[in-house]
BAKE-124022 format. One line per field, with one value per residue (C-alpha): z, x, y; residue in one letter. Coordinates in Angstrom, 2 decimals. Layout:
pz Z|... $
px X|... $
py Y|... $
residu a|... $
***
This chain:
pz -0.68|2.32|2.85|1.81|4.30|7.26|6.57|6.52|9.84|11.62|10.79|11.53|14.89|15.39|14.94|17.66|15.17|16.86|16.04|14.27|12.17|11.46|10.43|7.78|6.46|6.29|4.16|1.87|1.28|0.04|-1.97|-3.63|-4.27|-6.46|-8.58|-9.96|-6.92|-6.75|-2.88|-2.36|-1.47|1.81|2.71|1.61|4.03|6.76|6.83|5.90|9.22|11.10|9.30|12.05|14.09|16.72|17.30|19.04|21.93|22.23|23.63|25.55|27.62|28.15|29.02|31.57|33.11|33.69|34.97|37.66|38.66|39.05|41.75|45.38|43.61|43.05|46.39|47.62|45.76|46.59|50.41|50.15|48.54|50.94|53.99|52.80|52.56|55.68|58.07|55.69|55.17|52.44|52.64|51.15|48.52|47.55|47.78|44.42|42.73|44.17|43.02|39.64|39.63|40.38|38.38|35.51|35.30|35.24|33.04|30.66|29.86|31.54|31.19|32.85|36.16|36.63|36.77|38.82|41.24|41.45|42.41|45.09|46.22|45.67|48.45|50.90|50.45|50.64|54.24|55.36|54.78|51.06|48.97|45.88|43.55|44.74|44.52|41.33|39.79|41.66|40.42|37.15|36.70|38.34|36.17|33.32|34.88|33.73|30.04|30.91|32.83|31.18|29.71|27.95|25.21|23.60|23.75|21.91|19.05|18.60|17.95|15.41|13.51|14.31|13.45|17.25|19.55|21.90|24.39|23.78|24.85|27.62|29.35|28.60|30.08|32.84|34.36|33.03|35.17|38.05|37.86|37.12|40.21|42.62|41.48|42.22|45.74|46.16|45.13|47.49|50.29|49.46|49.33|52.40|54.21|53.21|53.76|57.03|56.16|59.35|59.19|58.22|60.76|62.67|60.85|59.83|61.79|59.31|60.01|58.49|55.53|54.30|54.57|52.22|50.08|49.79|48.74|46.40|44.64|41.86|41.17|40.92|39.33|36.72|34.40|35.54|33.87|30.85|30.76|31.27|28.73|25.70|26.94|26.17|22.86|24.85|23.45|21.19|22.66|21.41|22.81|26.09|25.82|25.43|28.76|31.17|29.94|31.38|34.12|35.57|35.29|37.25|39.83|39.73|39.95|42.06|44.51|45.33|44.21|43.50|39.63|39.09|35.53|35.87|36.50|33.68|31.08|32.40|32.20|28.14|27.25|29.11|27.28|23.99|23.99|24.86|21.91|19.96|20.56|19.73|16.92|15.04|15.86|14.23|11.33|10.37|11.13|8.60|5.90|6.78|7.00|3.56|1.97|3.77|2.38|-0.99|-0.85|0.56|3.73|6.50|3.79|2.44|6.28|7.18|4.39|5.06|8.63|7.80|5.06|7.02|10.94|11.41|15.01|16.17|19.70|17.89|16.16|19.18|20.82|17.97|18.15|21.51|20.75|18.15|20.22|22.83|20.88|19.42|22.88|23.92|21.49|20.22|22.53|23.06|19.92|17.34|18.09|18.10|14.64|13.17|14.51|14.30|10.91|10.17|13.21|12.78|9.25|11.01|14.18|11.57|10.18|12.77|14.95|17.60|18.59|17.54|21.56|22.60|20.12|21.49|25.43|24.05|22.40|24.97|27.87|25.53|24.68|28.61|29.26|27.04|28.74|31.75|29.81|28.80|26.82|26.16|29.02|29.48|32.85|33.97|33.02|34.59|37.74|38.13|37.84|40.13|43.03|41.93|41.72|39.23|36.33|36.96|40.72|39.26|36.64|39.18|41.26|38.45|38.25|40.31|38.89|35.10|35.97|37.17|34.37|32.19|33.59|32.75|29.42|28.65|30.42|28.36|25.17|25.76|28.01|25.97|28.45|30.45|27.85|25.46|27.58 $
px 2.61|2.69|5.70|7.23|4.41|5.87|9.51|8.90|6.72|9.27|11.93|10.08|9.14|13.46|13.67|11.32|8.44|5.48|3.07|0.02|2.96|4.80|1.40|0.72|4.22|4.40|1.21|2.37|5.50|4.00|1.43|4.77|5.96|3.13|3.27|-0.22|-2.51|-2.76|-0.94|-4.12|-5.89|-3.71|-5.17|-8.63|-8.26|-7.12|-10.04|-13.09|-12.13|-12.85|-16.42|-18.01|-20.75|-19.72|-16.27|-17.62|-17.96|-14.31|-13.75|-17.19|-16.06|-12.68|-14.45|-16.39|-13.61|-11.61|-14.89|-15.75|-11.81|-10.58|-12.69|-14.07|-15.98|-12.28|-10.83|-14.00|-13.84|-10.07|-11.20|-13.86|-11.65|-8.19|-10.95|-12.49|-9.55|-7.48|-7.86|-6.76|-3.41|-1.64|-4.69|-2.90|-1.73|-5.26|-6.27|-4.55|-6.83|-10.42|-9.42|-8.60|-11.90|-14.18|-12.16|-12.17|-16.06|-15.11|-11.74|-11.56|-7.85|-5.23|-2.40|-4.47|-5.47|-1.85|-0.86|-4.11|-3.67|-0.29|0.46|-1.51|-1.51|2.36|3.71|1.10|1.96|5.63|4.64|3.29|6.45|5.75|9.09|8.74|9.35|6.62|4.39|4.96|4.31|0.85|-0.06|1.52|-0.50|-3.83|-3.93|-5.12|-8.01|-9.22|-9.46|-11.91|-14.54|-16.75|-16.37|-13.37|-11.77|-9.80|-13.08|-14.87|-12.01|-11.97|-15.58|-15.17|-12.64|-14.24|-18.36|-19.21|-21.77|-20.40|-22.43|-21.96|-18.28|-18.78|-21.03|-18.35|-15.49|-17.09|-16.42|-12.98|-12.50|-13.68|-11.74|-8.45|-9.10|-9.79|-6.38|-4.01|-5.81|-4.87|-1.13|-1.15|-2.42|-0.13|3.18|2.29|1.62|5.23|7.02|4.93|3.87|2.19|-2.08|-3.84|-6.04|-8.77|-11.88|-13.57|-16.95|-19.82|-21.99|-18.57|-18.18|-21.60|-21.56|-18.03|-20.66|-23.33|-20.91|-19.14|-22.39|-23.48|-19.64|-19.85|-23.52|-22.30|-21.08|-24.20|-26.24|-23.95|-24.57|-28.51|-28.55|-26.73|-27.99|-31.71|-31.41|-31.94|-29.34|-26.18|-22.34|-22.27|-25.58|-24.20|-21.17|-22.84|-25.40|-22.23|-20.97|-24.20|-24.28|-20.73|-21.57|-24.61|-23.07|-19.65|-22.40|-25.34|-24.07|-20.30|-20.66|-16.93|-16.81|-14.87|-14.81|-11.11|-11.20|-13.54|-11.78|-8.23|-10.64|-11.54|-8.26|-7.04|-9.73|-9.33|-5.58|-6.40|-8.70|-6.57|-3.66|-6.06|-7.72|-4.07|-3.23|-7.09|-6.50|-3.05|-4.46|-7.44|-4.69|-2.68|-6.05|-6.64|-3.45|-3.93|-7.02|-5.93|-3.61|-6.26|-3.61|-5.98|-7.83|-4.55|-3.70|-6.42|-6.59|-2.62|-3.19|-6.72|-5.04|-1.82|-2.52|-5.80|-6.08|-8.31|-6.40|-3.22|-4.67|-5.56|-2.29|-0.51|-2.56|-2.22|1.41|1.23|-0.78|1.69|4.69|3.34|1.99|5.28|6.29|3.22|0.13|-3.58|-5.16|-2.55|-2.41|-6.11|-6.37|-3.88|-4.69|-8.46|-8.79|-6.36|-7.87|-11.34|-11.49|-9.08|-11.19|-14.80|-12.49|-12.02|-15.42|-14.02|-16.90|-15.85|-16.40|-14.41|-11.67|-12.03|-11.89|-8.58|-7.04|-7.73|-6.15|-3.01|-2.47|-2.80|-0.80|1.66|1.29|3.71|5.67|9.16|10.95|8.33|5.79|4.06|2.13|5.60|7.48|4.93|4.59|8.50|8.79|6.68|7.91|11.51|12.41|14.62|12.78|14.68|13.35|10.06|9.89|10.68|8.21|5.60|6.47|3.29|1.06|2.23|1.29|-2.17|-3.05|-1.80|-3.80|-6.66|-6.13|-5.73|-9.43|-11.00|-9.39|-10.74|-13.58|-15.80|-18.62|-16.65|-17.26|-20.14|-23.32 $
py -161.87|-163.68|-164.23|-160.94|-159.79|-161.67|-161.23|-157.23|-157.47|-159.17|-156.99|-154.34|-155.40|-156.42|-152.53|-151.80|-150.45|-150.01|-152.64|-150.74|-148.93|-152.39|-154.24|-151.18|-150.93|-154.70|-154.88|-152.12|-153.66|-157.03|-155.03|-153.39|-156.23|-157.84|-155.14|-155.21|-154.50|-150.35|-149.41|-147.22|-150.86|-150.43|-147.32|-148.09|-151.48|-149.28|-146.53|-149.31|-150.94|-147.83|-147.77|-150.22|-149.54|-152.07|-150.69|-148.13|-150.12|-150.24|-146.63|-146.46|-149.42|-148.04|-144.94|-146.50|-148.36|-145.23|-143.02|-145.85|-146.81|-143.10|-142.37|-143.20|-146.27|-147.92|-147.26|-148.93|-152.13|-152.20|-151.82|-154.74|-156.70|-156.59|-156.37|-159.98|-161.67|-160.14|-162.88|-165.89|-166.84|-165.23|-162.88|-160.00|-161.55|-162.92|-159.32|-158.97|-161.93|-160.89|-157.43|-158.29|-160.41|-157.42|-154.72|-156.83|-156.16|-152.75|-152.14|-154.99|-154.43|-156.73|-154.01|-151.49|-153.78|-154.56|-150.80|-149.74|-152.40|-153.04|-149.24|-149.55|-153.14|-154.26|-151.76|-152.83|-155.85|-155.76|-154.00|-157.41|-158.82|-160.49|-160.54|-157.89|-161.05|-162.64|-159.64|-158.56|-162.11|-162.39|-158.94|-160.29|-163.04|-162.14|-159.05|-161.37|-162.97|-158.93|-160.21|-162.89|-160.83|-159.17|-156.69|-157.74|-155.72|-159.21|-160.54|-157.78|-157.73|-161.73|-161.50|-158.88|-161.27|-164.31|-163.49|-164.76|-162.90|-160.78|-161.49|-165.84|-164.86|-162.90|-165.39|-168.16|-166.08|-166.49|-169.65|-169.86|-166.45|-167.47|-171.03|-168.85|-167.05|-169.51|-171.63|-168.37|-168.00|-171.52|-170.64|-167.78|-169.68|-172.71|-170.39|-168.48|-171.87|-173.43|-170.32|-169.64|-165.96|-164.72|-164.68|-162.14|-159.60|-160.67|-161.18|-158.14|-157.54|-158.83|-155.09|-153.48|-155.99|-155.55|-151.59|-152.18|-154.24|-152.02|-149.08|-151.45|-153.03|-150.71|-151.31|-155.05|-155.12|-153.50|-156.87|-158.81|-155.73|-156.52|-159.65|-159.77|-157.00|-158.84|-162.12|-161.15|-158.86|-156.28|-153.90|-154.37|-154.51|-150.77|-149.36|-151.48|-149.92|-146.53|-147.14|-148.43|-144.85|-143.14|-146.12|-144.58|-140.76|-141.30|-143.35|-140.42|-137.75|-138.86|-141.79|-141.11|-137.27|-137.25|-136.63|-132.89|-131.48|-132.10|-135.90|-136.28|-134.30|-136.50|-140.14|-139.10|-138.11|-141.62|-143.36|-141.71|-142.35|-145.98|-146.05|-145.10|-147.51|-150.26|-148.92|-148.37|-151.91|-152.86|-150.77|-152.34|-155.54|-155.26|-154.53|-157.42|-159.25|-158.42|-159.72|-162.85|-163.70|-162.40|-165.11|-167.36|-168.29|-169.24|-171.80|-173.15|-173.51|-175.05|-177.50|-178.58|-179.38|-181.13|-183.62|-183.82|-184.14|-186.33|-186.27|-183.31|-183.11|-183.05|-179.61|-178.19|-178.83|-177.45|-174.38|-173.64|-174.10|-171.27|-169.33|-169.20|-168.83|-165.44|-163.96|-163.60|-160.72|-159.53|-157.79|-159.29|-156.66|-157.42|-161.36|-161.78|-159.99|-161.85|-165.30|-164.91|-164.82|-168.18|-170.13|-169.77|-172.05|-173.97|-174.92|-175.52|-177.73|-179.71|-179.05|-176.78|-174.39|-171.22|-169.63|-172.52|-171.34|-167.72|-168.54|-170.51|-167.63|-165.06|-167.16|-168.25|-164.74|-163.78|-165.80|-164.35|-161.11|-162.48|-164.51|-163.12|-161.77|-159.11|-159.76|-156.43|-157.09|-158.91|-155.73|-153.27|-155.55|-155.87|-151.51|-151.18|-153.75|-152.86|-156.64|-158.26|-159.59|-162.81|-163.15|-162.27|-165.26|-167.63|-166.79|-167.15|-170.85|-171.70|-169.33|-170.46|-173.74|-173.22|-171.12|-173.80|-176.87|-174.55|-173.63|-177.52|-177.84|-175.26|-176.50|-180.36|-179.90|-177.98|-177.88|-175.25|-172.64|-173.77|-173.79 $
residu m|t|l|i|m|i|a|a|f|c|i|l|m|m|l|a|v|p|v|g|y|a|l|i|i|a|a|g|i|a|v|l|f|n|g|y|i|p|l|s|i|v|a|q|q|v|y|d|q|t|q|s|f|p|m|l|a|l|p|f|f|m|l|a|g|t|l|m|l|g|g|e|l|g|r|q|l|l|e|l|a|s|k|a|m|q|r|w|r|g|g|p|l|s|t|t|v|v|s|s|v|v|f|g|g|v|s|g|s|a|v|a|n|a|s|a|l|g|s|v|l|i|p|w|q|k|k|h|g|y|p|p|a|l|c|a|a|n|n|a|t|s|s|v|i|d|v|l|i|p|p|s|i|p|m|i|l|y|a|l|v|s|g|v|s|v|g|d|l|f|i|a|g|i|l|p|g|l|m|m|a|a|s|f|i|f|v|c|w|y|v|s|v|r|r|r|y|p|t|g|n|a|r|l|p|r|r|e|l|a|l|l|a|i|k|s|l|p|a|i|l|l|p|i|l|i|i|l|l|l|r|f|g|f|a|t|p|t|e|v|a|v|l|s|v|v|y|s|l|f|l|s|l|l|f|y|r|d|l|t|w|k|r|f|c|n|n|v|v|e|a|g|v|g|t|g|v|v|m|l|v|i|m|g|s|a|a|v|g|w|v|l|t|f|d|q|a|p|q|q|m|a|d|w|v|a|s|n|i|s|n|p|i|a|i|i|l|m|m|n|i|i|m|l|i|v|g|m|p|l|d|m|p|p|a|i|l|l|l|g|p|i|f|v|p|l|a|d|a|i|g|l|d|r|v|q|l|g|l|m|m|v|i|n|l|g|i|g|l|y|t|p|p|i|g|t|t|l|f|i|s|s|s|i|a|k|s|p|l|g|e|t|t|r|e|l|v|p|f|f|a|m|a|m|l|l|l|m|a|v|s|f|v|p|a|l|t|v|y $
***
């Protein structure tokens, strides 16, 4: 059944069928070809996957992100990042990187980050004399930092299929996220020096910078509060997500006082649509996962690899290559839900920590978001910058190289993620 399902899924993807529908249809075709299993099993698996209390964390984290980024708070965060970096060489470019770190603690979605930051920062960077292709490449790559800084939607999905604690994943993602940000800031500085782009404005007075930091402090505190609540067991991930919404409403209503009924309704609809898209993929992945489990495909693959490839380093390299290839055509949620059940037994067989595997998977598939042929953040950023895709891809090279170095470090240095 597995081979039939994979073939059907590939054909449906080539026909441009949405991923969620393609997963469900492919699983249904595989069950029909079996002939002994009722087709209703697909519907049962699709339904059962939605009956999970931890899944409630997804819509609430999305709603918290839209509430905080849609008003004055989002503007304050953006202004803080731009003012803090303005005096450095390549400062306008580095603003995108710093903003991705700050916004990553709020939105948890790389695609949302690329759209929100790109629409504001790319036109501003172009006015400072930076090429559209470079601005687009910087935005496409920096937005992926979002999936490493908690709260991260992809990490929640990986926790769902691997049984790893969400809190452990969130904590493990902080250091790699900051390392990726530092490496991208270095690229922005190096490119600006090499091409002799102008330096930024004069240093911002400390008092003004401190005032901006105070205004932005409530949003900056959110990821810290999330980590503390999860780390010390005060609340479950779902409860933390609900508290994040309450926190966002409190800030918008009483601190910034910019929440209107119309904006609230728009934020709810936006979060609802985003949740619906992810949930459809999760439901389809549940049916596909059942077929894989029924055929014992993950365990068979783990046994085959363990018996034919004895070197753990070679196995980890193979896993990285597969994830990079899969991440090119597939978005992160379906890729995580499909690869997770396959790679977790393999990681257990070679002694690779599941948290470390989770970070490897998130970074790999994050790189796929800006890798052709179907790089979501790449297309979004190129469209905003009005830059040809080929030019943007060429400007990606130094950012891509830094991301690959970080991926190798995370893959082979457990201390970066397991602590």
